[in-house]
DOROKE-453187 format. One line per 4 residues: number of its first residue (from 1); for each residue x negated, y negated, z negated of C-alpha. Coordinates in pm, 1 decimal. Example, Ala and Ser with C-alpha at 12.3 -4.5 7.8 and 13.67 -1.06 7.14 Angstrom:
2
1> -1230.0 450.0 -780.0  -1367.0 106.0 -714.0
//
This chain:
354
1> -13370.9 -10397.0 -6875.0  -13143.8 -10686.5 -6972.8  -13230.7 -10854.1 -7296.5  -12959.1 -10834.5 -7560.5
5> -12815.7 -11171.3 -7651.5  -12874.0 -11268.6 -8012.9  -12553.6 -11315.0 -8212.9  -12484.8 -11659.9 -8350.3
9> -12474.6 -11652.1 -8729.0  -12370.8 -11889.6 -9002.8  -12738.4 -11973.2 -9052.0  -12760.7 -12103.0 -8692.8
13> -12461.0 -12326.9 -8756.7  -12608.1 -12458.6 -9083.3  -12942.7 -12537.2 -8916.3  -12775.5 -12703.8 -8618.0
17> -12555.2 -12921.6 -8839.4  -12830.5 -12986.6 -9093.6  -12623.8 -12863.7 -9389.6  -12628.3 -12579.4 -9639.7
21> -12477.2 -12235.5 -9583.9  -12223.8 -12308.9 -9858.3  -12105.8 -12623.3 -9679.3  -12047.4 -12427.9 -9357.6
25> -11856.3 -12167.2 -9557.7  -11636.1 -12434.4 -9717.8  -11552.8 -12574.6 -9372.3  -11474.4 -12226.4 -9237.7
29> -11244.9 -12163.9 -9532.9  -11078.7 -12502.9 -9489.7  -11149.1 -12595.5 -9850.5  -11043.5 -12947.4 -9961.3
33> -11374.5 -13058.6 -10116.4  -11549.8 -13138.9 -9784.4  -11581.8 -13494.0 -9652.0  -11407.8 -13545.3 -9313.8
37> -11732.4 -13658.5 -9147.4  -11915.8 -13350.1 -9274.6  -11632.5 -13124.0 -9163.6  -11640.1 -13277.4 -8816.1
41> -12017.1 -13230.2 -8794.1  -12000.1 -12863.6 -8888.7  -11706.6 -12801.0 -8654.9  -11897.9 -12957.5 -8366.1
45> -12189.1 -12721.2 -8435.4  -11951.4 -12423.5 -8449.5  -11795.5 -12521.5 -8115.6  -12132.2 -12597.3 -7952.2
49> -12286.2 -12263.8 -8053.6  -11969.9 -12056.8 -7996.7  -11980.4 -11923.3 -8351.4  -11707.7 -11683.4 -8463.7
53> -11679.0 -11673.6 -8846.5  -11728.0 -11333.6 -9009.3  -11577.4 -11210.0 -9333.0  -11923.7 -11234.0 -9488.9
57> -11936.9 -11602.2 -9402.9  -11591.8 -11664.0 -9541.1  -11682.2 -11489.1 -9866.3  -11989.6 -11705.8 -9928.6
61> -11784.1 -11963.1 -10114.9  -11725.5 -11696.3 -10378.0  -11357.8 -11767.9 -10433.8  -11195.0 -11510.4 -10205.9
65> -11278.4 -11196.0 -10009.1  -11028.2 -11257.5 -9725.9  -10927.6 -10891.9 -9737.9  -10588.5 -10736.4 -9811.5
69> -10593.5 -10366.2 -9896.0  -10292.2 -10148.8 -9810.0  -10260.6 -9806.9 -9972.7  -10055.2 -9523.3 -9827.8
73> -9993.5 -9168.7 -9951.3  -10273.4 -8948.1 -9817.3  -10098.2 -8611.2 -9805.9  -9779.9 -8726.5 -9633.9
77> -9960.8 -8958.2 -9391.7  -10200.1 -8685.8 -9277.2  -9910.9 -8441.6 -9239.7  -9726.5 -8693.1 -9021.0
81> -10033.5 -8759.4 -8807.7  -10101.2 -8389.2 -8756.5  -9740.2 -8306.1 -8672.0  -9724.6 -8585.3 -8407.2
85> -9349.1 -8603.8 -8447.4  -9304.2 -8972.7 -8376.8  -9336.6 -9119.5 -8727.6  -9446.7 -9483.6 -8704.0
89> -9444.9 -9605.6 -9065.0  -9820.0 -9673.4 -9053.7  -9794.2 -9844.3 -8714.1  -9526.8 -10079.9 -8846.6
93> -9730.7 -10146.7 -9161.2  -10030.6 -10245.9 -8954.5  -9821.5 -10449.4 -8710.3  -9670.7 -10666.6 -8981.1
97> -9978.1 -10681.8 -9201.7  -10250.7 -10738.2 -8945.2  -10062.8 -11010.0 -8757.0  -9986.2 -11201.3 -9075.9
101> -10344.9 -11159.3 -9197.6  -10475.1 -11295.2 -8866.9  -10262.1 -11609.2 -8908.5  -10453.4 -11687.7 -9229.1
105> -10802.8 -11574.9 -9129.9  -10769.7 -11252.7 -9329.0  -10832.3 -10886.9 -9246.7  -10622.1 -10588.0 -9350.0
109> -10792.8 -10268.6 -9464.8  -10587.7 -9947.4 -9471.1  -10673.8 -9667.2 -9716.1  -10519.7 -9329.4 -9800.9
113> -10491.7 -9227.9 -10165.6  -10331.4 -8914.7 -10309.1  -10098.1 -9036.0 -10582.1  -10087.7 -8688.8 -10742.8
117> -10466.1 -8654.0 -10751.7  -10636.7 -8645.9 -11092.3  -10907.2 -8862.0 -10937.4  -10676.0 -9139.8 -10819.4
121> -10821.3 -9394.1 -11064.2  -11176.6 -9314.8 -10960.2  -11087.2 -9337.1 -10590.3  -10910.0 -9667.7 -10634.8
125> -11184.1 -9820.7 -10848.7  -11440.4 -9726.4 -10582.8  -11231.9 -9890.5 -10308.9  -11185.3 -10207.6 -10513.9
129> -11555.1 -10226.9 -10597.8  -11653.6 -10186.9 -10233.0  -11395.3 -10421.0 -10080.2  -11308.1 -10667.2 -10360.3
133> -10969.7 -10736.5 -10198.6  -10773.1 -11052.2 -10270.1  -10454.3 -10848.5 -10288.7  -10324.5 -10492.8 -10260.8
137> -10008.1 -10347.9 -10108.5  -9873.2 -10026.2 -10260.5  -9628.7 -9805.9 -10069.7  -9412.5 -9523.3 -10210.9
141> -9483.4 -9320.1 -10416.2  -9786.1 -9528.6 -10526.1  -9556.2 -9823.4 -10600.2  -9432.0 -9672.1 -10926.1
145> -9740.3 -9474.8 -11029.0  -9832.9 -9617.5 -11374.0  -10197.6 -9512.9 -11335.2  -10229.3 -9723.7 -11021.2
149> -10020.5 -10022.0 -11129.7  -10184.5 -10029.9 -11472.0  -10532.3 -10022.3 -11321.2  -10455.0 -10309.6 -11082.5
153> -10299.3 -10513.6 -11360.9  -10609.6 -10459.6 -11575.7  -10830.2 -10569.5 -11283.9  -10612.0 -10881.0 -11244.8
157> -10563.6 -10819.9 -10872.1  -10234.7 -10945.7 -10724.2  -10037.3 -10657.7 -10575.7  -9702.5 -10586.2 -10415.0
161> -9500.4 -10269.5 -10479.3  -9305.8 -10174.1 -10165.9  -8993.4 -9966.9 -10226.2  -8986.0 -10048.7 -10596.7
165> -8770.5 -10254.2 -10827.5  -8885.1 -10105.0 -11157.6  -9002.8 -10349.6 -11426.9  -9376.3 -10378.6 -11469.0
169> -9680.7 -10552.4 -11322.8  -9701.0 -10650.7 -10958.4  -9436.3 -10784.0 -10721.2  -9153.6 -10536.4 -10648.8
173> -9025.4 -10544.7 -10289.5  -8741.4 -10348.2 -10133.0  -8601.3 -10291.0 -9784.7  -8238.1 -10287.4 -9893.4
177> -8217.3 -9907.0 -9897.1  -7900.2 -9901.0 -10104.5  -7730.7 -10166.1 -9893.1  -7838.4 -9994.4 -9570.5
181> -7693.0 -9659.4 -9677.6  -7372.7 -9834.7 -9779.0  -7358.6 -10011.2 -9440.4  -7401.6 -9685.9 -9246.9
185> -7140.5 -9507.0 -9458.5  -6885.3 -9785.1 -9418.2  -6932.0 -9777.3 -9040.5  -6845.5 -9407.1 -9038.9
189> -6545.6 -9469.2 -9264.2  -6427.0 -9734.6 -9017.5  -6439.1 -9463.4 -8749.5  -6202.4 -9248.0 -8954.6
193> -6451.8 -9008.9 -9116.0  -6358.9 -8881.7 -9461.7  -6610.4 -8600.1 -9505.8  -6948.5 -8771.8 -9473.7
197> -7253.4 -8568.3 -9569.8  -7580.8 -8716.9 -9688.6  -7931.4 -8569.4 -9661.4  -8148.2 -8749.5 -9917.3
201> -8522.7 -8766.1 -9968.1  -8723.8 -8617.0 -10258.0  -8683.0 -8721.2 -10620.8  -9034.2 -8871.3 -10648.1
205> -8923.8 -9155.2 -10417.4  -8693.9 -9407.5 -10585.4  -8568.3 -9514.3 -10243.3  -8414.8 -9168.2 -10202.6
209> -8188.1 -9222.9 -10503.3  -8104.3 -9579.2 -10397.7  -7979.4 -9446.8 -10064.0  -7765.5 -9189.3 -10241.5
213> -7624.1 -9470.8 -10456.3  -7533.5 -9671.9 -10146.1  -7364.9 -9375.7 -9977.2  -7179.6 -9277.3 -10293.8
217> -7057.7 -9630.0 -10370.5  -6916.2 -9666.6 -10017.4  -6745.9 -9328.6 -10038.3  -6597.6 -9389.2 -10382.5
221> -6494.4 -9739.8 -10281.5  -6286.9 -9583.3 -10004.1  -6144.5 -9320.1 -10238.5  -6338.8 -9038.2 -10068.7
225> -6492.2 -8735.1 -10239.9  -6870.1 -8676.6 -10247.5  -6887.1 -8337.7 -10421.6  -7100.5 -8081.1 -10231.6
229> -7178.8 -8338.2 -9962.1  -7531.5 -8438.3 -10068.4  -7841.7 -8226.9 -10006.2  -8206.2 -8317.2 -10057.7
233> -8504.8 -8276.8 -9827.5  -8861.0 -8408.2 -9831.6  -8822.7 -8635.6 -9525.3  -8977.1 -8360.4 -9307.8
237> -8820.1 -8160.8 -9023.3  -8816.4 -7820.2 -9195.8  -8640.3 -7956.6 -9502.1  -8386.9 -8123.2 -9273.8
241> -8307.4 -7787.3 -9113.9  -8235.1 -7631.3 -9453.5  -8023.5 -7924.7 -9575.2  -7822.2 -7943.8 -9252.0
245> -7746.9 -7570.5 -9264.4  -7605.6 -7605.1 -9614.8  -7381.5 -7894.9 -9517.1  -7260.3 -7748.1 -9189.6
249> -7195.4 -7407.2 -9344.0  -6944.5 -7553.2 -9592.2  -6590.2 -7421.9 -9553.0  -6477.3 -7782.4 -9519.9
253> -6781.5 -7913.3 -9335.9  -6853.8 -8285.3 -9293.1  -6751.1 -8460.4 -8972.7  -7046.1 -8698.6 -9008.0
257> -7392.7 -8683.0 -9164.4  -7640.6 -8953.5 -9261.6  -8000.8 -8826.8 -9280.2  -8265.6 -9019.1 -9475.1
261> -8537.7 -8984.8 -9210.5  -8560.5 -8944.0 -8836.4  -8723.3 -8603.0 -8873.7  -8436.7 -8477.0 -9090.2
265> -8188.3 -8629.8 -8845.4  -8340.3 -8452.2 -8545.3  -8336.4 -8131.1 -8749.7  -7964.3 -8184.8 -8813.1
269> -7914.4 -8233.4 -8440.1  -8074.6 -7894.6 -8379.1  -7859.3 -7714.4 -8636.8  -7545.2 -7880.3 -8497.6
273> -7627.2 -7739.5 -8155.8  -7686.7 -7395.6 -8306.4  -7334.8 -7416.4 -8448.4  -7191.6 -7522.5 -8112.9
277> -7103.1 -7870.5 -8240.3  -7095.3 -8159.6 -7994.5  -7244.5 -8495.8 -8092.4  -7046.2 -8717.2 -8155.4
281> -6718.3 -8538.5 -8064.8  -6747.0 -8282.3 -8344.7  -7013.1 -8442.4 -8563.5  -7136.9 -8801.2 -8591.0
285> -7498.0 -8848.5 -8696.8  -7691.7 -9146.8 -8833.8  -8063.2 -9158.8 -8916.1  -8291.2 -9378.3 -9124.5
289> -8617.1 -9530.2 -8991.8  -8535.8 -9588.1 -8621.8  -8873.3 -9457.6 -8503.2  -8922.6 -9418.7 -8125.6
293> -8811.5 -9054.3 -8126.4  -8443.9 -9132.6 -8195.9  -8407.5 -9326.4 -7871.0  -8501.3 -9019.3 -7667.8
297> -8278.0 -8758.2 -7828.9  -7959.0 -8646.8 -7656.5  -7756.4 -8839.4 -7741.4  -7970.2 -9126.2 -7876.9
301> -7929.7 -9149.4 -8254.1  -7768.5 -9439.6 -8435.6  -8010.3 -9547.6 -8707.2  -8086.9 -9777.7 -8994.7
305> -8375.9 -9990.5 -8871.3  -8608.0 -10032.3 -9167.9  -8785.3 -10371.0 -9168.8  -9127.4 -10222.2 -9244.0
309> -9330.0 -10473.6 -9042.5  -9133.5 -10769.4 -9181.0  -9169.0 -10644.3 -9539.8  -9544.6 -10588.9 -9515.7
313> -9582.1 -10925.8 -9343.1  -9397.9 -11095.5 -9630.1  -9609.3 -10905.8 -9884.5  -9930.0 -11023.5 -9716.3
317> -9804.3 -11381.5 -9711.6  -9721.7 -11376.2 -10083.1  -10054.1 -11212.8 -10175.8  -10251.4 -11472.2 -9980.9
321> -10057.1 -11746.5 -10156.1  -10139.9 -11582.5 -10489.9  -10509.5 -11575.0 -10394.3  -10480.6 -11951.4 -10338.3
325> -10344.4 -11999.1 -10690.8  -9972.0 -12008.6 -10617.5  -9741.7 -11809.1 -10847.6  -9582.3 -11486.9 -10727.2
329> -9198.1 -11466.9 -10718.1  -9048.9 -11381.0 -11056.0  -8772.1 -11163.6 -10906.8  -8787.6 -10862.5 -10669.7
333> -8806.8 -10956.4 -10301.7  -8557.2 -10783.1 -10074.3  -8589.9 -10773.5 -9694.4  -8262.2 -10672.6 -9530.2
337> -8238.4 -10370.2 -9300.3  -8025.9 -10354.7 -8984.0  -7797.7 -10092.5 -8831.4  -7853.2 -9994.0 -8468.5
341> -7543.9 -9830.0 -8321.3  -7597.8 -9568.9 -8051.6  -7408.1 -9281.4 -7887.4  -7446.8 -9034.1 -8176.9
345> -7146.5 -9174.9 -8366.3  -6780.3 -9182.5 -8272.2  -6430.1 -9147.9 -8412.1  -6366.5 -8860.3 -8652.8
349> -6222.7 -8549.6 -8482.3  -5845.6 -8590.4 -8448.8  -5847.9 -8964.8 -8515.6  -5728.2 -9051.2 -8166.6
353> -5492.6 -8755.7 -8128.3  -5142.4 -8846.3 -8026.2
//
């Protein structure tokens, strides 16, 4: 039986270089208080032994943990995973966060917390005690939960609040939800649409109201009515079915609809087909998120592409800077969204009639 090769540890490096464990840790962490000759000696030992630094080794200096903790809503995340309906919010979070962490020798840890749970403080305190993260990323609806933000402020842990611009502790960061909704609405107005419906998200997400604000401001700016044209869902498919039915059953139904999630947009597509409406000849449709599913619908759905990966990447970068002693931005950080035009939108019915 082959003998298992012994892993090279920080102790092997220290013995080979003839220095203390703390000196090796300072070199690994690229700290300034190490003489160049000593740094070169330790690095030569690391290269000679093929040592790969671990988080434990990095943490020996005592200043940082080299961990960023990202918190997502437990109930909604598990529902999305179980439904397997193409939601990739978590994937994009990890893409942006893990790559940026790797650039700086950090690791990202992902945890699920129920923001409505009476035990949220206990759960969060346990996670902080176990991981001792250098920074924390909160996603909606955690971003504006005073129990969570207050606890982190009391613990003096730098944190970013994604999808939030409310005053309070932590760094608020947005993905231009209001501007994105305005952009999508204006594109439909350019195509001649005057009755543009909007399917919003739930009230416990501030981003849902910001998107309504963007849609409404574009409509009112063009002198168009919004009464009876906004319905709410919960970002899920079933709620999208109900909201789309209400809009498409109006006596003067909309000729275009913007849905605040891909699941609600695909639900609207289904109801449109039930009503015998052709996309985009009879009804134009725009979605938020731009998850993979919208590229495979018939027709492919135009969508607001939310910069989730870019936003989380920027949050990680700012939190790592804060862990190094640099100040956090004093104003909310906004990462702009983009509009991806596809075959689900077209001129309003009758616009090109002779």
